[in-house]
TORROVEX-804780 format. One record per residue (C-alpha): residue in one letter; chain; z, y, x. Coordinates in Angstrom, 2 decimals. Each point is the difference from the previous one (the first is absolute). Layout:
BEGIN
["A","A",[Z,Y,X]] ...
This chain:
BEGIN
["M","A",[-99.93,43.37,152.33]] ["K","A",[1.68,-1.08,3.22]] ["H","A",[1.88,2.60,2.01]] ["L","A",[1.59,-0.77,3.34]] ["L","A",[2.19,2.51,1.82]] ["M","A",[1.25,-0.74,3.48]] ["T","A",[2.18,2.33,2.04]] ["T","A",[1.04,-0.82,3.55]] ["A","A",[2.39,2.15,1.98]] ["L","A",[1.32,-1.38,3.26]] ["A","A",[1.96,2.49,2.03]] ["A","A",[1.50,-0.31,3.43]] ["A","A",[3.72,0.49,0.21]] ["F","A",[2.15,0.27,3.08]] ["A","A",[-1.47,-2.37,2.63]] ["T","A",[-2.04,-2.11,-2.39]] ["P","A",[-3.70,-0.60,0.79]] ["V","A",[-2.87,2.00,-1.51]] ["W","A",[-1.62,-2.12,-2.69]] ["A","A",[-3.52,-0.17,-1.36]] ["N","A",[-0.72,-0.34,-3.75]] ["D","A",[-2.41,-2.65,-1.29]] ["S","A",[-1.30,-0.48,-3.53]] ["E","A",[-2.65,-2.28,-1.53]] ["I","A",[-1.10,0.09,-3.65]] ["E","A",[-2.67,-2.04,-1.81]] ["Q","A",[-0.83,0.58,-3.67]] ["I","A",[-2.52,-1.66,-2.33]] ["G","A",[-0.94,0.76,-3.58]] ["A","A",[-0.43,3.29,-1.86]] ["D","A",[1.60,3.43,0.41]] ["N","A",[1.71,-0.72,3.30]] ["S","A",[2.26,2.67,1.49]] ["A","A",[1.83,-0.07,3.32]] ["E","A",[2.14,2.60,1.76]] ["V","A",[1.41,-0.39,3.50]] ["T","A",[2.35,2.43,1.74]] ["Q","A",[1.00,-0.58,3.61]] ["N","A",[2.13,2.45,1.94]] ["A","A",[2.58,0.49,2.76]] ["G","A",[-1.39,-2.80,2.13]] ["A","A",[-1.91,-0.27,3.26]] ["G","A",[-3.24,-0.66,-1.85]] ["G","A",[-1.10,-1.59,-3.25]] ["T","A",[-2.60,-2.57,-1.02]] ["S","A",[-1.19,-0.33,-3.58]] ["D","A",[-2.70,-2.36,-1.27]] ["I","A",[-1.10,0.17,-3.65]] ["L","A",[-2.63,-2.28,-1.54]] ["Q","A",[-0.94,0.56,-3.64]] ["T","A",[-2.63,-2.19,-1.67]] ["G","A",[-0.32,1.05,-3.60]] ["D","A",[-1.00,2.81,-2.32]] ["G","A",[1.41,3.53,0.13]] ["D","A",[1.89,-0.17,3.29]] ["A","A",[2.33,2.72,1.33]] ["A","A",[1.76,0.00,3.38]] ["T","A",[2.19,2.55,1.78]] ["V","A",[1.44,-0.26,3.52]] ["M","A",[2.38,2.55,1.54]] ["Q","A",[1.13,-0.50,3.59]] ["S","A",[2.15,2.27,2.16]] ["D","A",[1.38,-0.68,3.47]] ["T","A",[2.95,2.32,0.48]] ["L","A",[2.17,-1.87,2.48]] ["S","A",[0.17,1.58,3.43]] ["G","A",[-1.77,-2.11,2.57]] ["G","A",[-2.27,-1.72,-2.49]] ["T","A",[-2.97,-1.41,1.89]] ["D","A",[-1.64,-2.34,-2.49]] ["T","A",[-2.93,0.71,-2.30]] ["N","A",[-0.10,0.52,-3.76]] ["R","A",[-2.63,-2.30,-1.48]] ["A","A",[-1.17,-0.02,-3.60]] ["N","A",[-2.68,-2.39,-1.25]] ["I","A",[-1.14,0.16,-3.63]] ["R","A",[-2.67,-2.31,-1.38]] ["Q","A",[-1.04,0.33,-3.62]] ["L","A",[-2.61,-2.69,-0.48]] ["G","A",[-2.06,-1.78,-2.57]] ["G","A",[1.02,1.89,-3.11]] ["S","A",[-1.36,2.54,-2.42]] ["G","A",[1.39,3.22,-1.34]] ["V","A",[1.47,2.89,1.96]] ["Q","A",[1.61,-0.71,3.36]] ["T","A",[2.37,2.53,1.60]] ["A","A",[1.58,-0.07,3.44]] ["A","A",[2.24,2.53,1.76]] ["V","A",[1.49,-0.18,3.50]] ["T","A",[2.42,2.52,1.53]] ["Q","A",[1.12,-0.52,3.60]] ["D","A",[2.28,2.13,2.17]] ["H","A",[0.80,-0.97,3.59]] ["D","A",[2.56,1.82,2.13]] ["G","A",[0.28,-2.52,2.82]] ["T","A",[-1.67,-0.09,3.38]] ["G","A",[-2.42,-2.89,-0.46]] ["S","A",[-3.39,-0.08,-1.65]] ["A","A",[0.41,1.13,-3.57]] ["N","A",[-1.61,-1.01,-3.25]] ["I","A",[-2.65,-2.51,-1.02]] ["A","A",[-1.27,-0.15,-3.58]] ["N","A",[-2.74,-2.29,-1.32]] ["V","A",[-1.12,0.06,-3.63]] ["L","A",[-2.77,-2.05,-1.63]] ["Q","A",[-1.07,0.29,-3.64]] ["D","A",[-2.90,-1.96,-1.44]] ["S","A",[0.11,0.59,-3.76]] ["I","A",[-3.49,0.91,-1.19]] ["E","A",[1.04,1.70,-3.24]] ["G","A",[0.68,3.36,1.67]] ["G","A",[2.68,2.63,0.00]] ["N","A",[1.80,-1.49,2.99]] ["T","A",[2.17,2.26,2.17]] ["I","A",[1.41,-0.22,3.52]] ["E","A",[2.35,2.54,1.57]] ["V","A",[1.44,-0.31,3.51]] ["D","A",[2.39,2.56,1.52]] ["Q","A",[1.09,-0.53,3.62]] ["N","A",[2.19,2.03,2.35]] ["G","A",[0.48,-0.90,3.65]] ["A","A",[-2.02,-0.87,3.08]] ["A","A",[-2.85,-2.49,0.34]] ["N","A",[-0.44,-0.46,-3.74]] ["L","A",[-2.65,-2.37,-1.32]] ["A","A",[-1.15,0.03,-3.63]] ["E","A",[-2.82,-2.18,-1.29]] ["A","A",[-1.08,-0.01,-3.64]] ["Q","A",[-2.80,-1.98,-1.60]] ["Q","A",[-1.17,0.13,-3.59]] ["G","A",[-2.70,-2.28,-1.30]] ["P","A",[-0.78,-3.55,1.01]] ["G","A",[-2.72,0.71,2.53]] ["E","A",[-1.00,-3.23,1.72]] ["A","A",[3.03,-2.19,0.51]] ["E","A",[-1.44,-1.97,2.88]] ["N","A",[-0.42,3.16,2.10]] ["C","A",[3.25,1.71,-0.96]] ["T","A",[1.97,1.18,3.03]] ["L","A",[3.32,0.95,-1.61]] ["V","A",[2.78,-1.51,2.08]] ["F","A",[1.93,-1.42,-2.96]] ["G","A",[-2.81,-1.73,-1.89]] ["C","A",[-3.00,0.67,-2.18]] ["S","A",[-1.10,-0.08,-3.60]] ["S","A",[-0.95,-3.33,-1.52]] ["V","A",[-2.19,1.25,-2.82]] ["T","A",[-3.76,0.31,-0.25]] ["P","A",[-1.29,3.39,1.23]] ["L","A",[-0.71,2.18,-3.01]] ["G","A",[1.06,3.64,-0.10]] ["I","A",[2.73,2.59,-0.55]] ["T","A",[0.11,3.19,-2.05]] ["N","A",[2.33,2.98,-0.46]] ["S","A",[2.32,-1.11,2.80]] ["S","A",[1.87,2.19,2.46]] ["S","A",[1.64,-0.36,3.40]] ["D","A",[2.15,2.71,1.61]] ["I","A",[1.58,-0.28,3.46]] ["F","A",[2.41,2.57,1.46]] ["Q","A",[1.19,-0.25,3.62]] ["S","A",[2.15,2.29,2.12]] ["G","A",[0.75,-0.56,3.67]] ["S","A",[-2.09,-1.01,2.99]] ["A","A",[-2.54,-2.75,0.70]] ["N","A",[-0.63,-0.67,-3.68]] ["T","A",[-2.82,-2.23,-1.26]] ["A","A",[-1.16,-0.14,-3.60]] ["I","A",[-2.84,-2.16,-1.35]] ["T","A",[-1.15,-0.05,-3.61]] ["K","A",[-2.73,-2.36,-1.22]] ["Q","A",[-1.28,0.20,-3.54]] ["I","A",[-2.52,-2.79,0.20]] ["V","A",[-2.27,-0.94,-2.82]] ["G","A",[-2.11,-3.06,-0.55]] ["S","A",[-2.91,-0.94,-2.20]] ["N","A",[1.07,2.17,-2.97]] ["G","A",[0.58,3.18,2.00]] ["G","A",[2.82,2.46,-0.54]] ["D","A",[0.31,3.46,-1.53]] ["N","A",[2.41,2.94,0.09]] ["N","A",[2.26,-1.27,2.77]] ["H","A",[2.11,2.43,2.04]] ["A","A",[1.52,-0.35,3.47]] ["S","A",[2.03,2.52,1.98]] ["I","A",[1.77,0.00,3.36]] ["T","A",[2.40,2.76,1.09]] ["Q","A",[1.35,-0.09,3.56]] ["D","A",[2.28,2.44,1.79]] ["G","A",[0.63,-0.46,3.71]] ["S","A",[-1.89,-1.01,3.11]] ["D","A",[-2.40,-2.85,0.85]] ["N","A",[-0.73,-0.68,-3.65]] ["Q","A",[-2.88,-2.19,-1.16]] ["G","A",[-1.18,-0.12,-3.59]] ["T","A",[-2.80,-2.19,-1.36]] ["V","A",[-1.36,-0.30,-3.53]] ["A","A",[-2.75,-2.45,-1.00]] ["Q","A",[-1.33,0.08,-3.55]] ["G","A",[-2.71,-1.96,-1.70]] ["T","A",[-2.88,-2.04,1.24]] ["G","A",[-2.59,0.46,2.66]] ["I","A",[1.64,1.46,3.09]] ["L","A",[3.52,-1.35,0.37]] ["N","A",[-0.50,-0.78,3.69]] ["A","A",[-1.07,3.57,0.77]] ["V","A",[3.49,1.40,0.43]] ["G","A",[1.07,-1.94,3.04]] ["F","A",[1.92,-3.07,-1.21]] ["V","A",[-0.84,-3.49,-1.22]] ["S","A",[-0.51,-0.06,-3.74]] ["P","A",[-1.65,-2.29,-2.52]] ["S","A",[-3.78,0.20,0.00]] ["I","A",[-1.72,-0.13,-3.38]] ["S","A",[-3.60,-1.10,0.14]] ["N","A",[-0.89,0.84,-3.61]] ["P","A",[1.34,3.48,-0.71]] ["A","A",[0.85,0.91,-3.56]] ["S","A",[-1.96,2.49,-2.04]] ["N","A",[2.93,1.63,-1.78]] ["D","A",[2.26,1.00,2.90]] ["N","A",[0.35,3.67,-0.95]] ["D","A",[2.30,3.04,-0.04]] ["N","A",[2.43,-1.18,2.68]] ["S","A",[2.01,2.64,1.87]] ["A","A",[1.83,-0.07,3.31]] ["W","A",[1.84,2.60,2.01]] ["I","A",[2.02,0.07,3.22]] ["D","A",[2.37,2.82,0.93]] ["Q","A",[1.42,0.02,3.54]] ["S","A",[2.11,2.50,1.91]] ["G","A",[1.09,-0.31,3.61]] ["L","A",[-1.57,-1.18,3.26]] ["A","A",[-2.72,-2.56,0.76]] ["N","A",[-0.81,-0.84,-3.60]] ["I","A",[-2.85,-2.32,-0.99]] ["A","A",[-1.42,-0.18,-3.53]] ["N","A",[-2.63,-2.51,-1.12]] ["I","A",[-1.46,-0.22,-3.50]] ["G","A",[-2.73,-2.40,-1.10]] ["Q","A",[-1.50,-0.09,-3.48]] ["G","A",[-2.79,-2.02,-1.54]] ["R","A",[-2.29,0.72,-2.95]] ["E","A",[-0.19,3.05,-2.23]] ["L","A",[1.88,3.18,-0.94]] ["G","A",[2.62,-0.49,2.69]] ["S","A",[2.25,2.84,1.12]] ["A","A",[1.59,0.00,3.46]] ["S","A",[2.26,2.67,1.48]] ["S","A",[1.65,0.26,3.41]] ["T","A",[2.48,2.77,0.87]] ["Q","A",[1.51,0.20,3.49]] ["S","A",[2.20,2.61,1.67]] ["G","A",[1.15,-0.14,3.61]] ["E","A",[-1.64,-1.08,3.24]] ["D","A",[-2.41,-2.75,1.08]] ["N","A",[-0.99,-0.84,-3.56]] ["K","A",[-2.86,-2.38,-0.79]] ["S","A",[-1.56,-0.52,-3.42]] ["T","A",[-2.72,-2.45,-1.03]] ["I","A",[-1.41,-0.29,-3.51]] ["T","A",[-2.67,-2.58,-0.80]] ["Q","A",[-1.59,-0.20,-3.44]] ["S","A",[-2.71,-2.56,-0.60]] ["G","A",[-1.98,-1.56,-2.81]] ["G","A",[-0.32,-3.22,1.96]] ["S","A",[-3.10,-2.12,0.34]] ["V","A",[-0.95,-0.60,-3.64]] ["L","A",[0.68,2.93,-2.27]] ["L","A",[-0.06,3.78,0.12]] ["S","A",[2.78,2.33,1.03]] ["V","A",[0.12,3.00,-2.31]] ["G","A",[2.23,3.05,-0.15]] ["N","A",[2.40,-0.75,2.86]] ["S","A",[1.95,2.94,1.42]] ["A","A",[1.97,0.38,3.23]] ["N","A",[2.37,2.81,0.93]] ["V","A",[1.68,0.47,3.38]] ["T","A",[2.50,2.73,0.87]] ["Q","A",[1.44,0.16,3.52]] ["S","A",[2.24,2.61,1.59]] ["G","A",[1.27,0.00,3.57]] ["E","A",[-1.45,-0.98,3.34]] ["R","A",[-2.49,-2.64,1.13]] ["N","A",[-1.08,-0.98,-3.50]] ["T","A",[-2.85,-2.47,-0.57]] ["S","A",[-1.71,-0.80,-3.29]] ["V","A",[-2.73,-2.53,-0.81]] ["V","A",[-1.49,-0.33,-3.50]] ["E","A",[-2.65,-2.63,-0.71]] ["Q","A",[-1.56,-0.37,-3.42]] ["T","A",[-2.62,-2.72,-0.08]] ["S","A",[-1.78,-2.48,-2.21]] ["A","A",[-2.59,-2.52,1.07]] ["D","A",[-1.96,0.54,-3.22]] ["G","A",[0.45,3.74,-0.04]] ["D","A",[2.12,2.47,-1.90]] ["L","A",[-2.31,1.20,-2.72]] ["P","A",[0.56,3.44,-1.56]] ["E","A",[1.32,-1.11,-3.36]] ["T","A",[2.70,1.72,-2.07]] ["P","A",[2.32,0.77,1.67]] ["A","A",[-2.50,0.28,2.83]] ["G","A",[0.35,-1.22,3.52]] ["T","A",[2.87,0.24,2.41]] ["T","A",[2.00,2.95,1.28]] ["A","A",[2.01,0.48,3.19]] ["N","A",[2.31,2.92,0.75]] ["V","A",[1.77,0.39,3.35]] ["S","A",[2.40,2.82,0.86]] ["Q","A",[1.58,0.23,3.45]] ["T","A",[2.30,2.71,1.34]] ["G","A",[1.36,0.06,3.53]] ["S","A",[-1.47,-0.87,3.39]] ["D","A",[-2.20,-2.76,1.43]] ["N","A",[-1.41,-1.01,-3.38]] ["G","A",[-2.77,-2.55,-0.48]] ["S","A",[-1.81,-0.89,-3.22]] ["T","A",[-2.73,-2.53,-0.78]] ["V","A",[-1.58,-0.44,-3.44]] ["R","A",[-2.64,-2.65,-0.70]] ["Q","A",[-1.61,-0.42,-3.42]] ["L","A",[-2.65,-2.72,-0.03]] ["P","A",[-2.57,-0.94,-1.22]] ["L","A",[-1.46,1.28,-3.31]] ["G","A",[2.17,2.31,-2.06]] ["G","A",[0.93,3.34,-1.48]] ["H","A",[2.19,0.80,2.98]] ["F","A",[2.12,3.05,0.66]] ["A","A",[2.16,0.65,3.07]] ["S","A",[2.21,2.97,0.82]] ["V","A",[1.91,0.40,3.29]] ["T","A",[2.38,2.87,0.75]] ["Q","A",[1.62,0.28,3.44]] ["N","A",[2.31,2.61,1.43]] ["G","A",[0.64,0.62,3.70]] ["E","A",[-0.65,-1.27,3.56]] ["L","A",[-2.49,-2.59,1.22]] ["L","A",[-1.47,-0.75,-3.43]] ["S","A",[-2.64,-2.65,-0.57]] ["S","A",[-1.73,-1.25,-3.14]] ["L","A",[-2.74,-2.53,-0.71]] ["V","A",[-1.56,-0.56,-3.44]] ["E","A",[-2.62,-2.69,-0.63]] ["Q","A",[-1.74,-0.30,-3.36]] ["D","A",[-2.94,-2.10,-1.08]] ["G","A",[-2.17,0.09,-3.10]] ["L","A",[-0.52,2.13,-3.11]] ["L","A",[2.34,2.86,-0.97]] ["N","A",[1.70,0.79,3.33]] ["S","A",[2.17,3.03,0.58]] ["A","A",[2.36,0.82,2.88]] ["T","A",[2.25,3.00,0.58]] ["V","A",[1.91,0.43,3.28]] ["T","A",[2.31,2.94,0.77]] ["Q","A",[1.67,0.26,3.41]] ["E","A",[2.26,2.69,1.40]] ["L","A",[0.22,1.34,3.53]] ["N","A",[-0.02,-1.63,3.44]] ["N","A",[-2.24,-2.86,1.18]] ["Q","A",[-1.68,-0.97,-3.28]] ["T","A",[-2.60,-2.74,-0.17]] ["S","A",[-1.78,-0.97,-3.20]] ["E","A",[-2.87,-2.44,-0.51]] ["V","A",[-1.47,-0.70,-3.43]] ["L","A",[-2.58,-2.79,-0.27]] ["Q","A",[-1.48,-0.52,-3.43]] ["L","A",[-2.04,-2.81,1.37]] ["G","A",[-2.75,-1.81,-1.85]] ["T","A",[-1.89,-2.78,1.74]] ["S","A",[-3.65,-0.16,0.92]] ["G","A",[-2.02,0.23,-3.20]] ["T","A",[3.12,0.60,-2.10]] ["A","A",[0.91,3.57,-0.93]] ["A","A",[3.58,1.22,-0.16]] ["I","A",[-0.95,2.33,-2.93]] ["L","A",[1.73,3.21,-1.22]] ["N","A",[2.07,0.49,3.17]] ["T","A",[2.26,3.01,0.40]] ["A","A",[2.24,0.72,2.97]] ["N","A",[2.24,3.04,0.46]] ["V","A",[1.87,0.42,3.27]] ["S","A",[2.24,2.98,0.79]] ["Q","A",[1.98,-0.05,3.24]] ["T","A",[1.23,3.08,-0.34]] ["H","A",[-1.18,2.84,2.17]] ["T","A",[0.48,-0.37,3.75]] ["A","A",[1.63,-2.52,2.33]] ["N","A",[-1.93,-2.90,1.53]] ["N","A",[-2.02,-1.11,-3.02]] ["L","A",[-2.51,-2.83,-0.07]] ["S","A",[-1.77,-1.11,-3.19]] ["Q","A",[-2.83,-2.47,-0.51]] ["V","A",[-1.53,-0.74,-3.38]] ["T","A",[-2.70,-2.67,-0.44]] ["Q","A",[-1.67,-0.43,-3.41]] ["A","A",[-2.85,-2.25,-1.08]] ["G","A",[-2.22,0.48,-2.98]] ["T","A",[-0.22,1.98,-3.29]] ["G","A",[1.90,3.10,-0.99]] ["N","A",[1.89,0.61,3.23]] ["S","A",[2.20,3.07,0.38]] ["T","A",[2.10,0.92,3.01]] ["T","A",[2.41,2.90,0.53]] ["V","A",[1.94,0.31,3.25]] ["M","A",[2.22,2.97,0.74]] ["Q","A",[1.80,0.25,3.31]] 
């Protein structure tokens, strides 16, 4: 077992300049361990490369000197090995410049890998990738995996950011063997936050950034979970998941929040049992949930896809699309001022429930069905509740339709 501990502490004294800390570590072999601590400087840079089995890396950076204007940078690459890989980055910036940048890449395919990033300051950037993906398309700024795309299982990535103008990106990308039981979370506190999680195969370009495209999605990419929790102003949350039994959750509190969840089975295989949950509180909230599969979402066990959206505050907007075939269920609850909701469902066991409170409510439920193709067993319940400027439109096509609208 190789263990490397490096501590750097450069402090300014009297009229001496403010220094920056730099560290570079490269380890090969088995059971590598590296720890780097950088503090009391104007900014730290740490690069760790581990190519072996059972890697562990920890970076702690703090910028406590007054007038510090440089950036803390931590790059961890754990490549080409097997066994459990662990990486932890803690960054604290008290200066006036842009704050923390953390990049972590793990490509072990044996599973159980963990990433944790904790950042405090302004203009934080955290990017974590687990799984090889497709090396030729990798966009990580510090390099990409060199191994053949296979898959990851039982891995987790957790990013915590406090401050303003934070960006967090987590990619758990699987290749030809798929990936099961992976977890990703992003927690952001402040203003102008952006959080993005991409898991699995099929739809990694659907969340607004360049990601590896996988032309032959895996069949066993199941039970992945992702959640984003944001508090503050002008928050943006994007979650994209491919394949089956995915769980996605977005929670936002504050103003001008935007949430997008995309769950897809891709172009080859079915998407079964995906669920999406959105909770927004505050003003000017917008939520979009899309659950799609080119080959349909057949009502197996567990059946279909579910989407739940809850919005409290003013100027809310919600869109839910569940296409094409599937055992779909959608529930939208909105509370207060200028409410609007659109639900689109197509094929088989459709059900939609929309509840809106007072003021200018608008609800439109379309349970679709194309010409010659029935939507089948449709049910829509809309309650917008008693008085104010209500408008509701429900369109259903074919077999077992039931509509209840209360205004």
